[in-house]
C-alpha positions in Angstrom: 98.1 67.1 104.1 98.0 70.8 103.1 99.6 72.9 105.9 98.1 76.3 106.2 99.3 79.5 107.9 96.8 82.2 108.5 97.6 85.9 109.2 94.7 88.2 110.0 95.0 92.0 109.8 92.1 92.4 112.2 91.7 96.2 111.9 91.8 96.1 108.1 89.2 93.4 108.0 87.0 95.0 110.6 86.8 98.4 108.9 86.6 97.2 105.2 83.9 94.6 105.9 82.0 97.1 108.0 82.3 99.8 105.3 81.4 97.5 102.3 78.9 95.1 103.9 77.7 96.9 107.1 78.4 93.9 109.3 81.2 91.9 110.8 83.5 89.2 109.5 82.8 85.6 110.6 86.1 84.2 111.8 84.5 80.9 112.9 83.3 80.3 109.4 86.7 81.1 108.0 88.3 78.6 110.4 85.7 76.0 109.4 86.3 76.5 105.7 90.1 76.5 105.9 90.1 73.4 108.1 88.3 71.6 105.3 91.3 72.5 103.0 94.0 71.3 105.3 95.6 71.6 108.7 96.0 75.1 110.2 99.5 75.0 111.7 99.9 78.8 112.3 97.1 81.3 113.0 97.9 84.8 114.1 95.6 87.7 114.5 97.0 91.2 114.8 94.9 93.8 116.6 95.2 97.1 118.3 94.7 97.2 122.1 92.4 100.1 123.2 91.6 98.4 126.5 87.9 98.1 125.5 86.0 95.2 127.1 84.1 94.4 123.9 87.4 94.1 122.1 88.8 91.9 124.8 85.8 89.6 124.5 86.3 89.4 120.7 90.0 88.7 121.2 89.2 85.8 123.5 86.9 84.4 120.8 89.8 84.5 118.4 92.0 82.7 120.9 89.3 80.0 121.5 89.2 79.4 117.7 92.9 78.8 117.7 94.5 82.2 116.8 97.4 83.6 118.7 96.4 87.2 119.2 99.1 89.8 118.9 98.3 93.2 120.4 99.9 96.6 119.9 98.8 99.7 121.9 96.7 102.3 120.2 98.6 105.5 120.0 96.8 108.8 119.9 99.2 111.7 119.1 99.0 115.2 120.5 98.3 116.5 116.9 95.1 114.5 116.8 96.4 111.8 114.5 96.6 108.1 115.6 98.8 105.1 114.8 98.2 101.5 115.1 99.1 99.2 112.3 100.8 95.8 112.2 102.1 95.8 108.6 105.8 95.3 109.5 105.0 92.9 112.2 102.8 90.8 109.9 105.5 90.8 107.2 108.2 89.7 109.7 106.0 86.9 111.1 105.2 85.7 107.5 108.9 85.5 106.6 109.7 83.7 109.9 107.0 81.2 109.3 107.9 80.4 105.7 111.6 80.0 106.7 110.8 77.7 109.6 111.9 74.3 108.3 109.9 72.4 110.9 106.5 73.9 109.8 107.0 73.8 106.0 103.7 75.4 105.1 102.0 74.9 101.7 99.5 77.7 101.8 99.7 81.2 103.3 96.4 82.9 104.0 96.3 86.7 104.5 93.2 88.5 105.7 93.7 92.0 104.5 93.0 94.3 101.6 96.1 96.4 102.2 98.2 96.8 99.0 101.4 97.2 101.1 101.5 93.4 101.3 101.7 92.8 97.5 105.5 92.7 97.5 105.5 90.2 100.3 103.1 87.9 98.6 105.0 88.1 95.3 108.2 87.1 97.1 106.5 84.2 99.0 104.9 82.8 95.8 108.0 83.2 93.7 110.8 82.2 96.0 109.1 79.8 98.3 106.6 78.2 95.9 103.9 78.6 98.5 100.3 79.2 97.5 99.0 82.5 98.7 95.3 83.2 99.3 94.0 86.7 100.2 90.6 87.3 101.8 89.4 90.8 101.5 86.4 93.1 100.9 86.4 93.0 97.1 85.6 96.6 96.5 88.1 97.9 99.1 91.1 95.5 98.5 94.0 96.8 96.5 94.3 95.5 92.9 98.0 95.0 93.4 97.3 92.7 96.3 94.7 90.7 94.4 97.1 90.4 91.5 100.0 89.3 93.8 98.1 86.5 95.4 97.7 83.0 93.9 94.0 83.4 94.7 91.8 86.2 95.9 88.7 85.2 97.8 86.1 88.0 98.4 84.6 88.2 101.8 80.9 87.4 101.2 78.2 84.9 101.9 78.8 82.8 105.1 81.9 84.9 105.9 79.6 87.8 106.8 77.8 88.0 110.1 74.7 89.7 109.0 71.9 90.4 111.4 68.7 88.6 110.6 66.0 90.7 108.9 63.1 91.6 111.0 60.1 92.2 108.8 
């Protein structure tokens, strides 16, 4: 059976889907689709903790689906800038997962459009012979990331949580 590891860059997916489709990403549908392709053996979602009740509720939904939710505090600097990304953490967890001889994953799924992950995916595909699938908002995902993945799947259709039209 195809063993799948899923890594979700929650902030990236939230903002790119909202900007390109004006709605939210459907993690339940993603889980359903990937479950049809194999066994999800690792599922990690990386988010920023702002202490917001709505975010806590969303994070609990992710946990109920089967994700391990990793949180990092939101940092607001005195100069007005902010920081809160998981790029290095995601990369380390991906490497740890593909090197774990007990798991031996066949497919790595990354939810992100961030081009910073292109080198990671090239290495995973080349050295580990693992299929890499990227889900991202097509118009906002880096070309280098799309090119580095074995397969790019645009977020569209049932993966979007659109509000029903009220005519």
